[in-house]
Structures are given as structure tokens and as C-alpha cells.
N, C-alpha and C positions, 0 to 999 in steps of 0.2 A: 394425294396418292392413297393409297388403300391400308385402315389399319393392321398387326397381329397382334396376336397375342401375346405378352411376356411371358408366358411358358412356352412358345415358341422362338420366341429370340432367346432369353435363358438355354433352353437346348440346342439349339444350333450358336450359339459361343461357346456352351463346353468342345462340342465337336470340332470344333476351331481355332480352340486353344488349344489341341495337340496337336497343333500342324508347325507354331515356333521355333526356328532355326537358333534364332538371335532372338536378342529384347526388341520387344516394340514394336516388332515388322511381321505379319502373317504369311503364309507359305500357303500354298494352293491344298486341298488337303481331298484323299477319297471319303464318299459318303453318300448312304445312298437316303439324300438328299434332296429334295423335292421343294422344298416350302420357300415363300417370299420373304424379305426380310427387306425392312424400310431403314437404313444409313442415315444418318445426319453427324457432319462433324466439320472439319478446318483439310482443304488438302494441302498435302505435304510433301507432293511430288505428284507430278502431272508428264503422260506425253508427252516428247518433242512434237508429232503434229499436230499440225491446225487442226484439224477435223477431230482431235479426241482420241482416236481411235488409240488403244493402247493400254497399257496398264496404270491404274492408281493407286495411289497412300492418299487415305482419309483418316485424317486421326478423329477420333471416337469423341465422340460425350455421352454418350451410355456409362451409365456405374455397373460395375459389373461384367463390361466387354471387354476385350480387346482392346491395347488403347491407340494399335493404329488396326487399317480394314486393308484388305489389299482386292482388287475391283477392276474388273477386266472391259471395255469397251469393245464394242464393236461397231458394226457399218448398221446393227439392227440399232444401238442406243442410240437414245432420243435427247438431243440436249436443250434445256428449256435455258432462254434469257442467255443464250451464248455459253461458247467453249469454257468453262470456267479457271481462272492463272491459279498457280500456289499463290498460298491465303484466302481464298474467299472461301466465304462458306455454303456449302452443297448440301442437301436432301438430294439422295439417290435412293430408286425402287430396286431391288437386285433379285436376283433370281440365283439360285445354290443348282450347281449338275453333278450328276452324278459323281465327278471325279473331286469337289469337294471345292471345285472351282466358282466364283461369286461372279456371274457376269449383270454389268447396269443397264435393266432394262428404260430406266429414267434416270437424268442427274441433273437438279434444279440447281441453277445458280442463282445464289443470293444477290439481289440490289444495295447497294450500297457500300456502305462499309464490310461491308462480306462478315469476318466471323467478333463481326465485335458485339459484345452486350447492351444490351440502352442501358442508357440514364448519365449519361455523361451531358446533360443539359449545365453547369456549370464550367466547361473547358473555353478555354477561346481559341480563335484559330491563327496562323502561322503560313505565311507565307517568304520563301526568301531561297537564294544560293549555301550550298552544302559547301562548306571554305573547309569545313575539315568533318570527320567523321572515325567512328575506331578501328581499329584493325580487325578486327574479329570477325568471323563469315556473320555470325548474330547480330550484329548493330549495338548491343548492349553496352553504355557508358557515354559517353560526352562527346553532343555533335557542335560543332560553330555554324550558325545558320547565318546568312546577314538579306535584313531587310534591306534597310536601307544604305546610304551610301557609308554613312558614320553609325551606322546600329547594327553590333551585330550578339546575333542570340546568342545566346547558352542552353543548350536542349536536351536535358538527361531521360534515357533511352535508360529503362531497366526487361527486370522480365515479363511485366506487365503489362507491357506497353504490344498494343497490337500493329503489328508490322505489319503492310500490305507488299506483298510483294510481285517483282523484284526490288530491293532497297533500292530508295536515293544513292548516288554517287557521289564524292566529291566535283565540284562544278554540272551538280543538274539543280533542277529546280524539288522542291518538295513542300509538303504541304504536312501542318501540325495540329494538333488538337488537343490541351493541354490547358494544366494549371500551371499560374505563375504563382512563384514562393519571397518567401521575404527581402530572397537577395539575391531578386530578378529573374533570377533561371527557373528555367520549365520542366517540370515534369509531364515528357511526353502518355501521353494517352494514344491519339493515333498518329501515327506516319504513313507518310505515300511520298510516293515519285507523282511532282505536281505538274506532268509532261503533256496534257493535254486538258482545251476548253471544256468541264466538267460537265454543259449540259445544250453541247452544239454538236451536230452532226453535218457534213460537208456530203451535198447527195447530187450523182447526177442524170437526172431521169431522162427515162426513153422521149423519143421526136413522138410529138402528139401531145406528151402530157401535161397535164394541170397544175403546178406548182401550188396551187391553193387549193384544191379542190385537193391534192396529196397529202398537203396539210393539217387540213380536215378528219381526212380519214384516221391518220395518224396523233391527233392529236399534236401537232405542231403548231408554230407562227416560222410565219415566210419570214426573214428575218434581210436578204439580200441577196442579186442574181452577180455571176458573174460568163462573163464569156458567152452573152444568149444566148447565138448559134449552137454553143456548146448544151444548152440544158443544166448548167448547175448552177446551185442553190444552196445558200445555208439556211439553217434549219436551225431553234431551238426550242426545248422540251419546256412545256408550261412546270410550273414550279411540284405540283404535284407525281409531277414524272419520276420512273429511273431515269438515271444519268446516263450518259452517252455510253458510257463501255457496258450497262446491260440493256441498251432497247437496240443498239445499231444492230445486231445480228436477224434481229425482226425486221425489220426496215427492209434488211438485204435477201429475205425473203417473197419482198413484193416485186408481180411480172417486169412494174415501171420503174425500176431499179435499177441501170445498167453499172454505179458503182456507188459503196459510201463507205466514209471516212471520218475516223475521229475528226476535229480540228486542232491538232500537234503545234507544240511549245514552239516558237522558234526565238532566237535570239543574239544578241552579238552577241561571238564567239567568247567563253570566259578560260580561267586561269590568273594565274596571278598579275601577267599584263594587265589583263583587262580591269582588275580590284582596284590599280596601281597611277598614279602618273606621276608626272613632279613638277609641280609649279615655280619655285624661285631660281631667279638667278637667267632664266630665257630672255631673250632679248628680237627686234623682229630681223637685225641680223644674223642673231643662228638662226631661222627661220628660213631667212631667203640664201644663205649661202652653206648648207649644211651637205657635208661630207658626199649625204643620201641622192643628193642628185648628182653629184658626179658617179656614183655608181650605175647610172641608168644612161648616164649619155646624153645626157639634155640638154647644154651647152648647141653639141653637133642641132639635137633635133628643134631648135631653137630657133635654131638660124635660117629654118625653111616651115616654117606651122605654130600656132600659136591657138588653132582648138576654135578660130574664129568660123561663124555659122555652124557649129556643135553645141549642141544638148547632151546636158549628162545629168539623169538624175542618180540622186543619192538620196534611197530609201534606209530612215535610219533612228535613231532617237531622236531629227529638227536642226537645230542649226542654231544660230547665235542671229539671228536677223539682220543686228545692226552691229556686229563688228565687222571695224573699219579694213579690214583687211576681205572681206568677204560683201560689204551690200553692195557696192556697181557689176558683180557675175549674178546678184539674185534672182530667177524668176517669182515670180505668183504662185507659191507649192498649196502645199493643204493636208492639215495633222489629221490624220486617217483613225487616228488614237480616240480624239477627243472631238471630230466631226467638227472641224472649223478649217477656214485657209488661213492660219496663223501658224506656222510649225516649225515653232520655236522651242528651244531644247524649256526641261523640266524640272528642276532645281532639286537638291541633295537628292538624289534616287544614286543610285548606284555606276549609271548607266552614262554622268550628268561628263558631257563635253563629249561625249563617241561623236554624233553625228556633225557637230562643230568641226573636230578634231581632222576626220577624212575627210570632210568640203574643202575644210585648208591645202591642203594635200593638193588636190586636183586644184584647186585657186591658182595654187603659184605656178603650177608645168604647163595647163591651157591656159592661161591669165585673159582670154580671149572669150573662151568659152562663156556657154552661160550653163546656169547650172539651177536642176529644178529639184529642191528640200519637199524629200515626203516625207511626214513623221508615221514610222510606220510601227516602231517598238514604245514601250511606257517610260517613265523615270526609270525603273530596274533594268531596263533594254531586254524586255520581255517581248515580245508579241507571238503571232501566229500562221498556220500558214493559208487559212484562208485569206486570213485584213493582205500575205502579205504577198499571194498572188493581187487579190483583185487590186493592190496598188503599183503591181506591174503591167497592168490592166491600162492602169489610168497613166500612167507616166506614160506608156507606147499612146495614146490617144492625144496625149500635150505634145509631141512630138518628140519626145525623146532618140536620143541616136543611140547615148550606151548609158547600162543604169549599172550603179557599184553600189552591192551588198553585199556589208560590211557585218555579215550577219549569218544565222546559219542552225541548221538542228540536225541530231543525226537519224529522222523519221524522214523515212521515202516519200514523200505524199502528192497522189496523185494530183492533188485539182494544184501542187505549185506546179511540177512538172509540165500538167497541161497549160498553164500562165508562162511558162517558161519556154516550151512549144511554141508555143503564136506568137511570142516576143518576138524571138530569132527569125522566126520564118518570115517578117516584116522586116528585115534588114536588123533591129537592134541588135547591138552587142551587147553579152554580158557578162558582167566581171565578179565574182563572188569572192572573199576568203574562205579560205583550208579547212579553218578552224586553231584552235591553242593547245591539243589535249596530247601534243608529242605522242601521236601516234596515227597508226595508217586503215584506219576506220573510215569508210567514206562521207562526209557532210555535205550537206544540202542546201544549198541547190549546188554545190559547186562540183559537186559530180555529174552533177548530170547529163548528157552529150550536148556539146555546142556552149557549155559555158566555159566562160575561160575561170579555172580554177589558180588561184594563187600562194605560195606558198611565203613564210620570212624568212632571209636569211640577215647575217649578220655586217658591220663594213667591213669585215675581210669575204664577204659572203658564203661563210659557215653559216648552215642551218641551225635557225635561232632554235633554245633546249627546248622553245613551247612548241614551236612550230609542227604540225599536221606533215603529213610526207605521205605516199601511195602510189604506186605503179598503177597507172591507163587511166589517170584520175587528174592527178593535179600539171597542169599547164607549163606557168613561170611561176617563180621566186623573183620574188624585188624586197629593197631595205624596210626590214619591221624593229628593229630596235633601238630603242632612243631618239624615235621620230620626232624633230618637233616641228606642229605648227598650233594654228586658229586653236584657240581653245574658251570655256566660259567658264566661272567655278565661284566661288565663293568672293572671288577681286574683281567680277565682271570678267570685261573682253581681254584678253594677252593670249600668251602663249605661254606651250608646253612642252614635255618629252612626253608621248605613251610609245609601247610598243607592244606588240598583234599584230596577226593577221591582216586584221581590223583594214592597221597602216599600212602591210603591203599593198593589198585589193586597190587603192585610188591612186597609186603609183600607176598601175596599170591601165586604170579608166582613164585616166587622163591622158594615157599614152595612147591608146583609143580614139581617143577624142584629136588629135594633133593628127592619126595618122586616115582617123576620116575625112580630115579639109581635105584630102586632095583623094578621096580613094571610095570604089563604089562598097556599101554596103556587107555583102556580104563575104569582099577580102580581106574587111579592117581585120578580124583574128587569126587570119593565117600568116598575115604579114608578122603580125605582134612575134606568131610564134616560130617564125622563120631564120627572126634578125636574134630573137635570143641564146645568147653564149651560153659557151657548156660552164655546169657544177658538179658535173662526176669527179674531176681530181679532186677537187677541192673536198667534195666528200662523198668519198667512195664507200663509205658505210651505206648511202642515200642512193648510192648510184640508180640511174634510174625512176628516182624517186621523186625528186623536186622540178622535173621541168626543167625547165632553159631561164638563165639570169635574163630578166626584163632587161633589154641595148635598145633605148628609143633613137637613137640617132641610126642605129643599121635598121631597122625597120623602116623609118620612111627611107631609106636609101635605097631598098629595095625592089630586084627589075618585079615585075608581070609575074605576080603568084598562082597558076592554074588554081581552079577555085569547081572545089566538086558539091558542085549544089547541096543545101539539107533538103532531104524531103519528111515532112510530118504527117506522119497521120494518126488522125485518130488513134485514142488509148480505149479501148473498150475493157476492165476489167467487173471482176463479177465476185 
């Protein structure tokens, strides 16, 4: 950027100060000033458009200048290191027109932690799930962050804390850098959403492009390939490179890139049901005889099908491979988190037992199916979209007929969508949990076309108070409150109650296994939906937003249902 004299800057500041109509925000003025000006500061307001065109507010860092600059970006503005977000530090080269408007010629987004000053080497890094946060919009106050199953951190956010916007919300992952106090509370210097893998990027290259040469050209390391025919790869940056958010915009300018995206976080649905389950007082008979199985008409279904010859893949936190109720059904799976062949549950994490619990539901409903456990979530129930897509591809290659996904992400990931579409086109039934936010915002992969999205109801068919809902993307509802199933925990193998859409999804996956036993693959999901019962009369406030109540017996008793063949075309996103 060009340097300018302090005299020019101060003269411009005096002219611009005349334009204030409310404290702190600068309005355009009319002045015969055509000098360029260099600004630096923090973005406090950004246009809503992805291309960055529109009005920006930038908090000034120069002494003697207005506290906030108002800057216009147009089609001629050059964005270096990508379009900034609120909270990012930027440097701006601007020109002043005859009417006094500041037009940005160049906006340079800084890498890393944006507007944070250097000199925080003594701070520790903490990651976890936000359990509680202050109500006020600025985020100042006490936060609760769960980093392990029995460990909740108290985070103190002050006016001095640098918060990268948008702030983490309850139920989202967060990263904190701060100093631990004598009372074990952490005073936060930095707070940021931890919603993608910081040094990774997923890229689809054009046909004929060589991934190794591409990696060398951009100083990347090639990690893995997905759907080789689609030319999709996971790359990561060298330690001395900017993080993924800073570099991905530049990568998208390469002519060999069809699309590039962040490796988004994914995980077991969050909310109160995710954090707690009940261990004591539950016996195997409570598991076998619970009313939830009556709700889905299992007795009628069990008279004609048991899942023989059907493989159900469970992509989750792993499974307790030694649980006596499961061992006879388990195939040799894979742990993609630790990269080995033992997809066992990791102890002490937030999600300990999650995969074992979902697997137990399938085992009871489809007792002669074979279950393929694939560990894609770490001990805290966190994974990412590339790993999940890779696991789907691997499960399909192992012969999975049904894939249960009691997990999700709020991010519409292209790589995950491609893997889902490929699996469905091969006749695999994909079932996914709708999420535990009590909201209608779509969750993925549940909201993708062709996926059976499952929400949760209680024993009376009433929507669970935590369960997501939505018009056009929820397909089925199944029991999800106080479900008894297999578990592993501090006392070893056993049985426990757990609530969540994570528990509802395996009811539908197991139902798909029973239907698949004697049905063409592409007809399985149609039969489940056609056999579903009415929920609108019980839930009038959510009419048309819960799908139908799962009825396995009815699904098995359906006449032939016309099938509209699914045709998936390659997604080309630039």
C-alpha cells in the first residue's frame, strides 16, 4: 500500500468529522478532496453480500481520527486474502470522491486472529462445547464450556477479550485462549467459534489435474482422496501458512479448482439430551420390553422379517465391541479417527457411549442384520465433513445397505453432499438425525435430498421438546425420549436411558434393514414413508413439519409403490 503524509490524513479527518449525525458513525460528506487515504482497523459491520460489495464500517485505530470509518466497496474493489468478516482486522486503501464518499480500492484482510494484538504466549488453549453463555449480545460475562464428560470450564469474557464474530452460541463448539486463575476459572483473551478444521481445505480439481502438482504449487500437503473419479481431495497447509479461512479464497482463483471449501465440523447432535444419560436401575428386560418398540409396531414386523442378509453401517463414536448384546452382530469395522481396525468407544469424553447406544437399538429391531461400526467422531462427539464423507464411501465399499448417521452439522458441505448422492445412487439407504435444537433450521446430512431425516417424539407421539422440525426436510418421527439401550460407561457394559434425535434415527435405520430384506434397494425409503402414520393431529402446532410416525409393520405390509428413480448429476460449484 502507498504511504501518505500525516498532514493529508489529519486534514481529511477534520473534513470528515463534520459529517457526524450520531456518535461513532461517519456519514458521507461533500468535499473537493481527491487524495487517497490508508486506513486500518477492525470490521464492525459488513455488507450482507458474499462478494463484499456494499457499505462497511471499520473501527479506526489511528489517534485523532473518527472512531468508525464508513467505506463503500464496489465491483472495482480488490479483496486480498478473501472477503473479511465482522471482527477481522483490515487495511484499506481508499479514495475520496468529490461528494466525500470513501471508496475502497483495496481491502486487505489480515490472517490468523484478526484484530488481536501480539504478545499472548502465556495463554493456554481450550476447546469444548458451549453449555451456557451470557444473554447480552456483546458476550461479556461468564461462559460454561464442557471439554470432557466430567469437566466443565468457567470462561470469563471481559471487555478486553477479543471475540471473532459471529460469536459461539449454546450448543456450538468454541475455542478459547486465556489465562487460568487461582480458582481454576479462565480469563479469555480470545474467543472464537471452533466450527472447522483450521488448517485443512477440501478441493475438487478439474479432470486431468494432478493433485501432487497442485499441492506443490500452493505449498499444500496432500492428505487423502475421496471418490477418486470425482477428483476430490483433502489438503492441509504447512505450519507457516495462513489458516484455511485466509487462503481458501486464493485457491478458488486457480483454474484447476472446480470448488473448494472448509473442512467443517460435524458431530453428535447437541442439547441437553446429548450431555446426560441415566445409568442406574436399568436392566436388560427394560431394553427388550420398552414401549418404544410397540410405538413403531415392531411385533407385526418381527413376524415377517429380522434383517437377515442386510448390513447396517453405524457411523458414530464407535461401539463397545465386547457388549454381550452386540458382539454376535458386529462385523469388522474401522476407526477413522485413530486410523485402525478397532472402532471401540473412547472413555471419558462428552459422547462416551453414544455409538453403543444407537447400535443397540438397531440390534434389537433387526436381530439378524449385520452391523458395521465405523468410528468417525472423537471422544467428545466431534468430527468433520471430509472424514464423514470418506466414511460413507468406505461403508458403501464394504457392502453397507443402510447407513445410520446420528450426527450432523449446520453447514451445507459440498463434499458431504457428493458422498451422500453417490451412496444413494448405488441403492444405499441413508438415515440421519434431525438435531436437538428445537428449531426448524435444516441440519445436514438430514436435509439433503434422498436422505431419510428423523426427528423425535415421546411415548405419546408428541414432539420431543428438544427435537428439530421443518417443512420439506423432515421425513419421519420415531421414539427419542428416555430410550433404553446398550451402553458403555464407568461401570462397563450395561444399559441406560438416553434421549435425542440420535436415538430416533436408528429406529428408522433398523426399520430400513427389515424392509430391505425383501425389497429392491431404491424402494426401501419409499416404503418407510408410505407406511408412516399421522402426527399432525397430535401436534397441530407442528403440522406438516414432523413427517409421519414410523410404523414398521405397515411399511412391510405395503403394496408395491411406484418408484421415481433418483438421478444425481455432478455438482459443479465455483
